[in-house]
N, CA, C and O atoms as a printed pandas DataFrame, in Angstrom:
     atom_number atom_name residue_name chain_id  residue_number  x_coord  y_coord  z_coord
0              1         N          MET        A               1   46.444   77.281  129.710
1              2        CA          MET        A               1   46.793   78.636  130.138
2              3         C          MET        A               1   45.629   79.204  130.932
3              4         O          MET        A               1   44.471   79.064  130.539
4              5         N          SER        A               2   45.932   79.822  132.012
5              6        CA          SER        A               2   44.886   80.392  132.839
6              7         C          SER        A               2   44.348   81.671  132.203
7              8         O          SER        A               2   45.038   82.340  131.433
8              9         N          GLU        A               3   43.133   81.985  132.533
9             10        CA          GLU        A               3   42.501   83.200  132.013
10            11         C          GLU        A               3   43.137   84.428  132.649
11            12         O          GLU        A               3   43.483   84.420  133.830
12            13         N          LEU        A               4   43.284   85.460  131.873
13            14        CA          LEU        A               4   43.829   86.712  132.383
14            15         C          LEU        A               4   42.712   87.506  133.027
15            16         O          LEU        A               4   41.658   87.704  132.422
16            17         N          SER        A               5   42.932   87.960  134.241
17            18        CA          SER        A               5   41.920   88.772  134.889
18            19         C          SER        A               5   42.005   90.187  134.343
19            20         O          SER        A               5   43.052   90.594  133.839
20            21         N          PRO        A               6   40.917   90.943  134.436
21            22        CA          PRO        A               6   40.944   92.322  133.936
22            23         C          PRO        A               6   42.024   93.180  134.592
23            24         O          PRO        A               6   42.556   94.095  133.963
24            25         N          THR        A               7   42.350   92.891  135.853
25            26        CA          THR        A               7   43.380   93.688  136.506
26            27         C          THR        A               7   44.744   93.412  135.890
27            28         O          THR        A               7   45.560   94.323  135.754
28            29         N          TYR        A               8   44.997   92.153  135.516
29            30        CA          TYR        A               8   46.253   91.841  134.837
30            31         C          TYR        A               8   46.324   92.558  133.498
31            32         O          TYR        A               8   47.374   93.089  133.137
32            33         N          LEU        A               9   45.232   92.579  132.765
33            34        CA          LEU        A               9   45.224   93.267  131.474
34            35         C          LEU        A               9   45.508   94.751  131.651
35            36         O          LEU        A               9   46.218   95.355  130.847
36            37         N          ASP        A              10   44.955   95.331  132.697
37            38        CA          ASP        A              10   45.241   96.747  132.975
38            39         C          ASP        A              10   46.719   96.945  133.287
39            40         O          ASP        A              10   47.346   97.887  132.802
40            41         N          LEU        A              11   47.268   96.047  134.103
41            42        CA          LEU        A              11   48.697   96.128  134.423
42            43         C          LEU        A              11   49.543   95.974  133.167
43            44         O          LEU        A              11   50.487   96.734  132.950
44            45         N          PHE        A              12   49.201   94.984  132.337
45            46        CA          PHE        A              12   49.972   94.723  131.117
46            47         C          PHE        A              12   49.934   95.922  130.178
47            48         O          PHE        A              12   50.961   96.313  129.624
48            49         N          ASN        A              13   48.765   96.500  130.002
49            50        CA          ASN        A              13   48.652   97.673  129.132
50            51         C          ASN        A              13   49.457   98.849  129.687
51            52         O          ASN        A              13   50.101   99.582  128.936
52            53         N          ASN        A              14   49.413   99.018  130.998
53            54        CA          ASN        A              14   50.168  100.092  131.636
54            55         C          ASN        A              14   51.674   99.884  131.442
55            56         O          ASN        A              14   52.397  100.825  131.114
56            57         N          TRP        A              15   52.138   98.655  131.644
57            58        CA          TRP        A              15   53.562   98.361  131.482
58            59         C          TRP        A              15   54.008   98.556  130.037
59            60         O          TRP        A              15   55.095   99.074  129.781
60            61         N          THR        A              16   53.176   98.145  129.110
61            62        CA          THR        A              16   53.515   98.312  127.704
62            63         C          THR        A              16   53.563   99.790  127.340
63            64         O          THR        A              16   54.460  100.239  126.628
64            65         N          HIS        A              17   52.587  100.533  127.838
65            66        CA          HIS        A              17   52.528  101.964  127.537
66            67         C          HIS        A              17   53.734  102.705  128.116
67            68         O          HIS        A              17   54.293  103.590  127.469
68            69         N          LEU        A              18   54.134  102.336  129.345
69            70        CA          LEU        A              18   55.266  102.995  129.996
70            71         C          LEU        A              18   56.606  102.380  129.609
71            72         O          LEU        A              18   57.658  102.875  130.012
72            73         N          ASN        A              19   56.570  101.290  128.819
73            74        CA          ASN        A              19   57.785  100.641  128.336
74            75         C          ASN        A              19   58.671  100.183  129.491
75            76         O          ASN        A              19   59.872  100.452  129.504
76            77         N          PHE        A              20   58.076   99.490  130.459
77            78        CA          PHE        A              20   58.801   99.003  131.627
78            79         C          PHE        A              20   59.697   97.832  131.271
79            80         O          PHE        A              20   59.363   97.016  130.410
80            81         N          SER        A              21   60.837   97.758  131.941
81            82        CA          SER        A              21   61.706   96.589  131.804
82            83         C          SER        A              21   61.233   95.529  132.802
83            84         O          SER        A              21   60.363   95.780  133.636
84            85         N          GLU        A              22   61.829   94.344  132.694
85            86        CA          GLU        A              22   61.441   93.254  133.591
86            87         C          GLU        A              22   61.751   93.592  135.044
87            88         O          GLU        A              22   60.979   93.251  135.941
88            89         N          GLU        A              23   62.865   94.253  135.276
89            90        CA          GLU        A              23   63.236   94.638  136.641
90            91         C          GLU        A              23   62.261   95.672  137.212
91            92         O          GLU        A              23   61.893   95.592  138.384
92            93         N          GLN        A              24   61.847   96.628  136.404
93            94        CA          GLN        A              24   60.892   97.630  136.870
94            95         C          GLN        A              24   59.546   96.987  137.204
95            96         O          GLN        A              24   58.881   97.379  138.163
96            97         N          ILE        A              25   59.156   96.006  136.409
97            98        CA          ILE        A              25   57.897   95.299  136.678
98            99         C          ILE        A              25   57.996   94.540  137.991
99           100         O          ILE        A              25   57.064   94.573  138.795
100          101         N          LYS        A              26   59.119   93.851  138.221
101          102        CA          LYS        A              26   59.308   93.127  139.481
102          103         C          LYS        A              26   59.253   94.074  140.677
103          104         O          LYS        A              26   58.613   93.774  141.684
104          105         N          GLU        A              27   59.930   95.223  140.561
105          106        CA          GLU        A              27   59.925   96.197  141.661
106          107         C          GLU        A              27   58.516   96.700  141.943
107          108         O          GLU        A              27   58.124   96.829  143.103
108          109         N          GLU        A              28   57.756   96.985  140.898
109          110        CA          GLU        A              28   56.386   97.478  141.094
110          111         C          GLU        A              28   55.520   96.423  141.764
111          112         O          GLU        A              28   54.740   96.735  142.664
112          113         N          LEU        A              29   55.655   95.171  141.327
113          114        CA          LEU        A              29   54.848   94.098  141.920
114          115         C          LEU        A              29   55.267   93.828  143.366
115          116         O          LEU        A              29   54.418   93.522  144.204
116          117         N          LEU        A              30   56.557   93.935  143.670
117          118        CA          LEU        A              30   56.997   93.769  145.061
118          119         C          LEU        A              30   56.437   94.882  145.943
119          120         O          LEU        A              30   56.039   94.632  147.081
120          121         N          ARG        A              31   56.405   96.124  145.415
121          122        CA          ARG        A              31   55.825   97.238  146.177
122          123         C          ARG        A              31   54.338   97.024  146.441
123          124         O          ARG        A              31   53.813   97.471  147.461
124          125         N          LYS        A              32   53.663   96.340  145.520
125          126        CA          LYS        A              32   52.228   96.086  145.694
126          127         C          LYS        A              32   51.951   94.885  146.581
127          128         O          LYS        A              32   50.795   94.605  146.898
128          129         N          GLY        A              33   53.001   94.165  146.989
129          130        CA          GLY        A              33   52.822   93.081  147.953
130          131         C          GLY        A              33   52.680   91.699  147.352
131          132         O          GLY        A              33   52.242   90.785  148.050
132          133         N          TYR        A              34   53.024   91.507  146.107
133          134        CA          TYR        A              34   52.943   90.177  145.503
134          135         C          TYR        A              34   54.119   89.328  145.967
135          136         O          TYR        A              34   55.200   89.849  146.239
136          137         N          ILE        A              35   53.901   88.009  146.056
137          138        CA          ILE        A              35   54.977   87.096  146.428
138          139         C          ILE        A              35   55.753   86.699  145.169
139          140         O          ILE        A              35   55.277   86.899  144.052
140          141         N          GLU        A              36   56.957   86.131  145.360
141          142        CA          GLU        A              36   57.858   85.812  144.241
142          143         C          GLU        A              36   57.218   84.866  143.224
143          144         O          GLU        A              36   57.368   85.066  142.019
144          145         N          GLU        A              37   56.502   83.833  143.699
145          146        CA          GLU        A              37   55.889   82.875  142.788
146          147         C          GLU        A              37   54.839   83.551  141.906
147          148         O          GLU        A              37   54.747   83.281  140.709
148          149         N          LYS        A              38   54.054   84.431  142.518
149          150        CA          LYS        A              38   53.013   85.144  141.765
150          151         C          LYS        A              38   53.653   86.116  140.768
151          152         O          LYS        A              38   53.156   86.272  139.653
152          153         N          ILE        A              39   54.743   86.762  141.158
153          154        CA          ILE        A              39   55.447   87.685  140.257
154          155         C          ILE        A              39   55.966   86.926  139.043
155          156         O          ILE        A              39   55.850   87.404  137.915
156          157         N          PHE        A              40   56.543   85.733  139.272
157          158        CA          PHE        A              40   57.038   84.915  138.169
158          159         C          PHE        A              40   55.900   84.538  137.218
159          160         O          PHE        A              40   56.060   84.580  135.998
160          161         N          GLU        A              41   54.747   84.167  137.792
161          162        CA          GLU        A              41   53.583   83.794  136.975
162          163         C          GLU        A              41   53.078   84.991  136.165
163          164         O          GLU        A              41   52.765   84.849  134.983
164          165         N          ILE        A              42   52.997   86.155  136.785
165          166        CA          ILE        A              42   52.528   87.359  136.093
166          167         C          ILE        A              42   53.491   87.743  134.974
167          168         O          ILE        A              42   53.060   88.107  133.880
168          169         N          LEU        A              43   54.795   87.665  135.246
169          170        CA          LEU        A              43   55.787   87.984  134.206
170          171         C          LEU        A              43   55.695   87.007  133.033
171          172         O          LEU        A              43   55.829   87.410  131.878
172          173         N          THR        A              44   55.468   85.737  133.325
173          174        CA          THR        A              44   55.316   84.745  132.260
174          175         C          THR        A              44   54.097   85.060  131.409
175          176         O          THR        A              44   54.166   85.003  130.181
176          177         N          LEU        A              45   52.986   85.391  132.047
177          178        CA          LEU        A              45   51.776   85.747  131.302
178          179         C          LEU        A              45   51.990   87.013  130.473
179          180         O          LEU        A              45   51.502   87.111  129.347
180          181         N          TYR        A              46   52.712   87.971  131.025
181          182        CA          TYR        A              46   52.985   89.217  130.307
182          183         C          TYR        A              46   53.840   88.952  129.064
183          184         O          TYR        A              46   53.574   89.503  127.996
184          185         N          LYS        A              47   54.864   88.111  129.205
185          186        CA          LYS        A              47   55.720   87.783  128.063
186          187         C          LYS        A              47   54.923   87.037  126.989
187          188         O          LYS        A              47   55.107   87.280  125.796
188          189         N          GLU        A              48   54.043   86.136  127.412
189          190        CA          GLU        A              48   53.211   85.411  126.447
190          191         C          GLU        A              48   52.276   86.354  125.702
191          192         O          GLU        A              48   52.064   86.207  124.499
192          193         N          LYS        A              49   51.717   87.324  126.424
193          194        CA          LYS        A              49   50.816   88.286  125.787
194          195         C          LYS        A              49   51.564   89.142  124.781
195          196         O          LYS        A              49   51.066   89.386  123.682
196          197         N          LYS        A              50   52.766   89.604  125.148
197          198        CA          LYS        A              50   53.567   90.412  124.224
198          199         C          LYS        A              50   53.966   89.605  122.988
199          200         O          LYS        A              50   53.956   90.120  121.871
200          201         N          SER        A              51   54.314   88.347  123.198
201          202        CA          SER        A              51   54.702   87.486  122.078
202          203         C          SER        A              51   53.517   87.235  121.145
203          204         O          SER        A              51   53.671   87.234  119.923
204          205         N          ALA        A              52   52.349   87.024  121.720
205          206        CA          ALA        A              52   51.153   86.796  120.901
206          207         C          ALA        A              52   50.797   88.046  120.099
207          208         O          ALA        A              52   50.412   87.944  118.934
208          209         N          ALA        A              53   50.919   89.208  120.703
209          210        CA          ALA        A              53   50.619   90.456  119.992
210          211         C          ALA        A              53   51.613   90.672  118.855
211          212         O          ALA        A              53   51.235   91.119  117.772
212          213         N          ARG        A              54   52.869   90.357  119.097
213          214        CA          ARG        A              54   53.890   90.508  118.066
214          215         C          ARG        A              54   53.650   89.536  116.910
215          216         O          ARG        A              54   53.808   89.907  115.747
216          217         N          SER        A              55   53.272   88.302  117.220
217          218        CA          SER        A              55   52.981   87.319  116.179
218          219         C          SER        A              55   51.772   87.729  115.348
219          220         O          SER        A              55   51.767   87.577  114.127
220          221         N          THR        A              56   50.754   88.248  116.017
221          222        CA          THR        A              56   49.567   88.708  115.294
222          223         C          THR        A              56   49.919   89.826  114.330
223          224         O          THR        A              56   49.461   89.835  113.188
224          225         N          LYS        A              57   50.729   90.766  114.787
225          226        CA          LYS        A              57   51.174   91.852  113.920
226          227         C          LYS        A              57   51.950   91.297  112.723
227          228         O          LYS        A              57   51.786   91.774  111.600
228          229         N          GLY        A              58   52.787   90.301  112.962
229          230        CA          GLY        A              58   53.562   89.690  111.894
230          231         C          GLY        A              58   52.691   88.998  110.860
231          232         O          GLY        A              58   52.925   89.132  109.659
232          233         N          PHE        A              59   51.684   88.258  111.318
233          234        CA          PHE        A              59   50.789   87.574  110.384
234          235         C          PHE        A              59   49.989   88.581  109.555
235          236         O          PHE        A              59   49.760   88.367  108.365
236          237         N          ILE        A              60   49.576   89.654  110.175
237          238        CA          ILE        A              60   48.845   90.689  109.434
238          239         C          ILE        A              60   49.741   91.297  108.360
239          240         O          ILE        A              60   49.300   91.503  107.229
240          241         N          LEU        A              61   50.996   91.586  108.703
241          242        CA          LEU        A              61   51.930   92.134  107.718
242          243         C          LEU        A              61   52.175   91.149  106.576
243          244         O          LEU        A              61   52.271   91.560  105.420
244          245         N          MET        A              62   52.276   89.858  106.885
245          246        CA          MET        A              62   52.486   88.875  105.827
246          247         C          MET        A              62   51.293   88.802  104.881
247          248         O          MET        A              62   51.468   88.680  103.669
248          249         N          VAL        A              63   50.091   88.875  105.422
249          250        CA          VAL        A              63   48.891   88.852  104.578
250          251         C          VAL        A              63   48.834   90.100  103.701
251          252         O          VAL        A              63   48.533   90.006  102.511
252          253         N          VAL        A              64   49.120   91.260  104.276
253          254        CA          VAL        A              64   49.101   92.505  103.493
254          255         C          VAL        A              64   50.150   92.436  102.381
255          256         O          VAL        A              64   49.870   92.817  101.245
256          257         N          GLY        A              65   51.340   91.959  102.693
257          258        CA          GLY        A              65   52.381   91.821  101.680
258          259         C          GLY        A              65   51.986   90.847  100.585
259          260         O          GLY        A              65   52.244   91.100   99.408
260          261         N          ALA        A              66   51.364   89.737  100.960
261          262        CA          ALA        A              66   50.914   88.766   99.960
262          263         C          ALA        A              66   49.845   89.365   99.052
263          264         O          ALA        A              66   49.853   89.129   97.843
264          265         N          LEU        A              67   48.939   90.129   99.619
265          266        CA          LEU        A              67   47.894   90.763   98.803
266          267         C          LEU        A              67   48.482   91.804   97.848
267          268         O          LEU        A              67   48.055   91.907   96.698
268          269         N          ILE        A              68   49.449   92.564   98.320
269          270        CA          ILE        A              68   50.109   93.535   97.439
270          271         C          ILE        A              68   50.860   92.805   96.325
271          272         O          ILE        A              68   50.837   93.243   95.174
272          273         N          GLY        A              69   51.518   91.705   96.657
273          274        CA          GLY        A              69   52.223   90.912   95.661
274          275         C          GLY        A              69   51.281   90.316   94.633
275          276         O          GLY        A              69   51.572   90.322   93.437
276          277         N          PHE        A              70   50.150   89.800   95.099
277          278        CA          PHE        A              70   49.156   89.247   94.175
278          279         C          PHE        A              70   48.607   90.336   93.261
279          280         O          PHE        A              70   48.438   90.123   92.060
280          281         N          THR        A              71   48.331   91.496   93.833
281          282        CA          THR        A              71   47.841   92.625   93.027
282          283         C          THR        A              71   48.881   93.026   91.991
283          284         O          THR        A              71   48.540   93.299   90.841
284          285         N          SER        A              72   50.130   93.061   92.389
285          286        CA          SER        A              72   51.212   93.388   91.465
286          287         C          SER        A              72   51.269   92.386   90.326
287          288         O          SER        A              72   51.429   92.769   89.167
288          289         N          CYS        A              73   51.140   91.120   90.644
289          290        CA          CYS        A              73   51.165   90.067   89.637
290          291         C          CYS        A              73   49.997   90.217   88.660
291          292         O          CYS        A              73   50.185   90.132   87.446
292          293         N          MET        A              74   48.812   90.436   89.182
293          294        CA          MET        A              74   47.633   90.560   88.324
294          295         C          MET        A              74   47.718   91.800   87.431
295          296         O          MET        A              74   47.389   91.736   86.247
296          297         N          LEU        A              75   48.156   92.913   87.991
297          298        CA          LEU        A              75   48.280   94.132   87.190
298          299         C          LEU        A              75   49.327   93.979   86.087
299          300         O          LEU        A              75   49.173   94.527   84.995
300          301         N          THR        A              76   50.387   93.235   86.379
301          302        CA          THR        A              76   51.427   93.011   85.372
302          303         C          THR        A              76   50.924   92.072   84.280
303          304         O          THR        A              76   51.124   92.329   83.093
304          305         N          LEU        A              77   50.268   90.979   84.686
305          306        CA          LEU        A              77   49.795   90.000   83.703
306          307         C          LEU        A              77   48.671   90.536   82.829
307          308         O          LEU        A              77   48.621   90.261   81.630
308          309         N          LEU        A              78   47.771   91.302   83.435
309          310        CA          LEU        A              78   46.638   91.839   82.683
310          311         C          LEU        A              78   47.026   93.048   81.834
311          312         O          LEU        A              78   46.285   93.462   80.943
312          313         N          ASN        A              79   48.197   93.601   82.126
313          314        CA          ASN        A              79   48.711   94.752   81.378
314          315         C          ASN        A              79   47.680   95.883   81.326
315          316         O          ASN        A              79   47.388   96.423   80.259
316          317         N          VAL        A              80   47.140   96.227   82.485
317          318        CA          VAL        A              80   46.092   97.231   82.606
318          319         C          VAL        A              80   46.568   98.585   82.098
319          320         O          VAL        A              80   45.857   99.245   81.340
320          321         N          MET        A              81   47.733   98.997   82.497
321          322        CA          MET        A              81   48.320  100.262   82.065
322          323         C          MET        A              81   49.720   99.945   81.540
323          324         O          MET        A              81   50.663   99.860   82.327
324          325         N          PRO        A              82   49.871   99.773   80.251
325          326        CA          PRO        A              82   51.173   99.343   79.712
326          327         C          PRO        A              82   52.331  100.267   80.073
327          328         O          PRO        A              82   53.457   99.801   80.244
328          329         N          GLU        A              83   52.075  101.560   80.193
329          330        CA          GLU        A              83   53.163  102.483   80.520
330          331         C          GLU        A              83   53.624  102.361   81.967
331          332         O          GLU        A              83   54.696  102.860   82.309
332          333         N          MET        A              84   52.842  101.710   82.825
333          334        CA          MET        A              84   53.211  101.549   84.240
334          335         C          MET        A              84   53.586  100.109   84.577
335          336         O          MET        A              84   53.677   99.745   85.749
336          337         N          ARG        A              85   53.801   99.298   83.552
337          338        CA          ARG        A              85   54.091   97.890   83.784
338          339         C          ARG        A              85   55.344   97.701   84.653
339          340         O          ARG        A              85   55.363   96.848   85.541
340          341         N          ASP        A              86   56.372   98.487   84.396
341          342        CA          ASP        A              86   57.602   98.367   85.182
342          343         C          ASP        A              86   57.371   98.709   86.651
343          344         O          ASP        A              86   57.932   98.071   87.542
344          345         N          ILE        A              87   56.552   99.706   86.891
345          346        CA          ILE        A              87   56.249  100.091   88.280
346          347         C          ILE        A              87   55.503   98.970   88.980
347          348         O          ILE        A              87   55.796   98.647   90.131
348          349         N          PHE        A              88   54.525   98.368   88.279
349          350        CA          PHE        A              88   53.781   97.265   88.881
350          351         C          PHE        A              88   54.679   96.060   89.132
351          352         O          PHE        A              88   54.620   95.438   90.193
352          353         N          MET        A              89   55.512   95.738   88.142
353          354        CA          MET        A              89   56.313   94.527   88.234
354          355         C          MET        A              89   57.454   94.671   89.248
355          356         O          MET        A              89   57.676   93.766   90.053
356          357         N          VAL        A              90   58.159   95.764   89.219
357          358        CA          VAL        A              90   59.332   95.910   90.079
358          359         C          VAL        A              90   58.982   96.626   91.387
359          360         O          VAL        A              90   59.343   96.159   92.468
360          361         N          GLY        A              91   58.287   97.746   91.289
361          362        CA          GLY        A              91   58.002   98.564   92.470
362          363         C          GLY        A              91   57.104   97.891   93.476
363          364         O          GLY        A              91   57.459   97.769   94.648
364          365         N          LEU        A              92   55.930   97.445   93.023
365          366        CA          LEU        A              92   54.989   96.821   93.959
366          367         C          LEU        A              92   55.504   95.481   94.471
367          368         O          LEU        A              92   55.265   95.121   95.624
368          369         N          THR        A              93   56.212   94.744   93.619
369          370        CA          THR        A              93   56.761   93.466   94.067
370          371         C          THR        A              93   57.816   93.680   95.155
371          372         O          THR        A              93   57.863   92.931   96.131
372          373         N          THR        A              94   58.644   94.683   94.991
373          374        CA          THR        A              94   59.661   94.985   96.003
374          375         C          THR        A              94   59.005   95.385   97.322
375          376         O          THR        A              94   59.434   94.949   98.391
376          377         N          ILE        A              95   57.984   96.200   97.245
377          378        CA          ILE        A              95   57.260   96.605   98.455
378          379         C          ILE        A              95   56.622   95.390   99.113
379          380         O          ILE        A              95   56.696   95.230  100.332
380          381         N          ALA        A              96   55.990   94.529   98.307
381          382        CA          ALA        A              96   55.324   93.340   98.846
382          383         C          ALA        A              96   56.313   92.416   99.543
383          384         O          ALA        A              96   56.048   91.933  100.644
384          385         N          ILE        A              97   57.439   92.172   98.908
385          386        CA          ILE        A              97   58.437   91.282   99.508
386          387         C          ILE        A              97   58.984   91.878  100.804
387          388         O          ILE        A              97   59.199   91.159  101.779
388          389         N          SER        A              98   59.205   93.173  100.812
389          390        CA          SER        A              98   59.708   93.831  102.028
390          391         C          SER        A              98   58.722   93.697  103.180
391          392         O          SER        A              98   59.123   93.435  104.314
392          393         N          ILE        A              99   57.439   93.874  102.897
393          394        CA          ILE        A              99   56.418   93.768  103.947
394          395         C          ILE        A              99   56.314   92.329  104.444
395          396         O          ILE        A              99   56.178   92.102  105.646
396          397         N          VAL        A             100   56.374   91.356  103.536
397          398        CA          VAL        A             100   56.305   89.950  103.944
398          399         C          VAL        A             100   57.515   89.574  104.805
399          400         O          VAL        A             100   57.366   88.877  105.810
400          401         N          VAL        A             101   58.697   90.024  104.424
401          402        CA          VAL        A             101   59.902   89.715  105.197
402          403         C          VAL        A             101   59.818   90.359  106.593
403          404         O          VAL        A             101   60.213   89.745  107.583
404          405         N          LEU        A             102   59.311   91.574  106.666
405          406        CA          LEU        A             102   59.125   92.206  107.977
406          407         C          LEU        A             102   58.137   91.413  108.832
407          408         O          LEU        A             102   58.358   91.221  110.028
408          409         N          GLY        A             103   57.043   90.953  108.213
409          410        CA          GLY        A             103   56.086   90.120  108.939
410          411         C          GLY        A             103   56.704   88.829  109.424
411          412         O          GLY        A             103   56.429   88.392  110.541
412          413         N          CYS        A             104   57.539   88.209  108.600
413          414        CA          CYS        A             104   58.239   86.977  109.011
414          415         C          CYS        A             104   59.174   87.251  110.184
415          416         O          CYS        A             104   59.318   86.426  111.086
416          417         N          TYR        A             105   59.799   88.406  110.158
417          418        CA          TYR        A             105   60.687   88.780  111.279
418          419         C          TYR        A             105   59.897   88.833  112.588
419          420         O          TYR        A             105   60.339   88.303  113.608
420          421         N          TYR        A             106   58.730   89.472  112.553
421          422        CA          TYR        A             106   57.917   89.569  113.765
422          423         C          TYR        A             106   57.427   88.209  114.236
423          424         O          TYR        A             106   57.350   87.965  115.440
424          425         N          VAL        A             107   57.098   87.326  113.312
425          426        CA          VAL        A             107   56.562   86.022  113.703
426          427         C          VAL        A             107   57.657   85.100  114.229
427          428         O          VAL        A             107   57.476   84.439  115.251
428          429         N          PHE        A             108   58.794   85.055  113.531
429          430        CA          PHE        A             108   59.801   84.042  113.854
430          431         C          PHE        A             108   60.886   84.502  114.807
431          432         O          PHE        A             108   61.732   83.695  115.193
432          433         N          GLU        A             109   60.896   85.761  115.199
433          434        CA          GLU        A             109   61.923   86.196  116.141
434          435         C          GLU        A             109   61.621   85.704  117.533
435          436         O          GLU        A             109   62.381   85.976  118.462
């Protein structure tokens, strides 16, 4: 993969911030004088960058969910607060599983 130049990163951040569609990006690049082959290459790099950012977000969510699940397990097994055992066992586990599933969605979509 070729290195992204700082100008491409600026363009990518601008497009993400403005929530441009693929057609809007093509129109903007045509107005700036890029040729079709270069536009295709830039769009491919932009899609790869968006996919990598989404995967990173997904992996972070999976790790956070796993840590919450582990904490829930330890708090339940150690019986730190017996009156809150149900909250630790059911509540935190449900939250952990939900976060992990959301992270999996971001990674595997």
